[in-house]
C-alpha positions as CSV (number, residue, x, y, z in Angstrom):
1,M,-120.4,20.8,45.9
2,N,-117.5,19.2,47.7
3,G,-116.7,17.2,44.6
4,N,-115.2,20.2,42.8
5,L,-113.0,21.2,45.7
6,R,-109.5,19.7,45.9
7,S,-108.8,17.5,48.9
8,R,-105.9,18.2,51.2
9,A,-103.8,15.4,49.8
10,N,-104.2,16.6,46.2
11,R,-102.8,20.1,46.1
12,G,-100.9,19.9,42.7
13,F,-101.3,22.0,39.6
14,T,-103.6,20.9,36.8
15,I,-102.2,20.2,33.4
16,V,-104.0,23.3,32.0
17,E,-102.3,25.5,34.6
18,L,-98.9,24.1,33.7
19,I,-99.4,24.5,30.0
20,V,-100.5,28.2,30.5
21,V,-97.4,28.9,32.6
22,V,-95.0,27.2,30.2
23,T,-96.6,29.1,27.2
24,V,-96.3,32.4,29.0
25,I,-92.6,31.8,29.9
26,G,-91.9,30.7,26.3
27,F,-93.6,33.8,24.9
28,L,-91.6,36.1,27.2
29,A,-88.3,34.3,26.3
30,A,-89.0,34.8,22.6
31,I,-89.5,38.5,23.2
32,A,-86.3,38.7,25.2
33,I,-84.2,36.9,22.6
34,G,-85.5,39.2,19.9
35,A,-84.6,42.3,21.9
36,Y,-81.2,40.9,22.7
37,N,-80.4,40.2,19.0
38,K,-81.4,43.7,18.1
39,V,-79.1,45.2,20.7
40,V,-76.2,43.0,19.5
41,N,-76.7,43.9,15.9
42,D,-77.0,47.6,16.8
43,A,-73.7,47.4,18.7
44,K,-72.0,45.8,15.7
45,A,-73.2,48.5,13.4
46,A,-72.0,51.2,15.9
47,K,-68.6,49.5,16.1
48,S,-68.2,49.4,12.3
49,L,-69.3,53.0,12.0
50,A,-66.7,54.0,14.7
51,L,-64.0,52.2,12.8
52,V,-64.9,54.0,9.5
53,N,-64.9,57.4,11.4
54,T,-61.4,56.5,12.8
55,L,-60.1,55.7,9.4
56,S,-61.6,58.9,7.9
57,T,-60.0,61.0,10.6
58,A,-56.6,59.3,10.0
59,K,-56.9,60.1,6.3
60,S,-57.6,63.7,7.1
61,L,-54.7,63.9,9.4
62,F,-52.5,62.3,6.8
63,V,-53.4,64.9,4.2
64,A,-53.2,67.8,6.7
65,D,-49.8,66.8,7.9
66,P,-47.1,69.3,6.6
67,A,-44.7,66.4,6.1
68,T,-47.1,64.7,3.6
69,T,-46.0,65.4,0.1
70,E,-47.8,65.2,-3.2
71,T,-45.8,62.0,-3.8
72,N,-47.1,60.5,-0.6
73,I,-50.7,61.3,-1.6
74,Q,-50.2,59.7,-5.0
75,S,-48.6,56.7,-3.4
76,F,-51.6,56.3,-1.1
77,N,-54.1,56.5,-3.9
78,A,-52.1,54.1,-6.1
79,S,-51.8,51.4,-3.4
80,T,-54.2,49.1,-1.5
81,G,-54.4,47.0,1.6
82,D,-51.5,47.0,4.1
83,T,-49.3,49.1,1.8
84,Q,-51.9,51.9,1.9
85,F,-52.5,51.3,5.6
86,T,-48.8,51.9,6.5
87,L,-49.0,55.4,5.2
88,I,-51.8,56.4,7.6
89,A,-51.0,54.0,10.5
90,K,-49.3,56.7,12.6
91,Y,-52.5,58.7,12.6
92,I,-54.7,55.9,13.9
93,R,-55.3,55.2,17.6
94,V,-57.6,52.4,18.7
95,N,-57.9,52.0,22.5
96,G,-54.7,53.9,22.9
97,A,-52.6,51.7,20.6
98,I,-51.2,52.2,17.1
99,P,-52.2,49.3,14.9
100,T,-49.4,47.7,12.8
101,N,-51.6,46.4,10.0
102,E,-55.3,45.9,9.0
103,A,-55.6,42.6,10.9
104,N,-54.2,44.2,14.0
105,L,-56.6,47.2,13.6
106,L,-59.5,44.8,13.5
107,Q,-58.2,42.9,16.5
108,L,-57.8,46.1,18.5
109,S,-61.3,47.2,17.5
110,G,-62.8,44.0,18.7
111,I,-64.0,43.0,15.2
112,P,-63.3,39.4,14.0
113,A,-61.0,39.5,11.0
114,A,-62.7,36.5,9.3
115,G,-64.7,37.8,6.3
116,V,-64.2,41.5,7.1
117,T,-62.7,43.8,4.4
118,I,-61.4,47.3,4.9
119,T,-61.1,49.6,2.0
120,L,-59.4,52.9,2.8
121,G,-60.5,54.7,-0.4
122,T,-58.6,57.6,-1.8
123,V,-57.7,61.2,-0.9
124,D,-57.9,64.4,-3.0
125,D,-55.0,64.6,-5.4
126,K,-54.4,67.8,-7.4
127,V,-52.0,66.3,-9.9
128,S,-54.0,63.3,-11.1
129,G,-57.5,64.7,-10.2
130,T,-58.4,61.9,-7.8
131,V,-61.2,62.9,-5.5
132,D,-61.7,61.8,-1.9
133,S,-63.6,58.5,-1.4
134,P,-64.5,57.4,2.1
135,P,-63.2,54.2,3.8
136,T,-65.6,51.3,4.1
137,V,-65.8,48.2,6.3
138,T,-67.7,45.3,4.8
139,G,-68.5,41.9,6.1
140,Y,-69.4,43.0,9.6
141,P,-72.9,44.3,10.2
């Protein structure tokens, strides 16, 4: 009976106990990492959606501005990239700042510029019949 009991000098953990503890810790870490990655990806998607909403609002303000002429709208629809961006830049605010170009817009938004493409789309144009198409942000989940 005393053979199964541990002696006072030998109070360490058995290898089985250590393996069980390490396995449980590894399992809990795997669950935590998965949850963390989901939160990070959801935050990136929310940031991208917020940028699209900001650009949509800027386009609406551009069209609604009494100073915007039909020529300005045609110029917006005919151009792309930073040329198109400069026409609506004064209507964009990101963290209280007015971005100077698309790269600066991404920087102010906290989105890395590498591999990210912004397409502003078009606005309604009565003369040429162009219809509104929404802006998109690709390359950032």
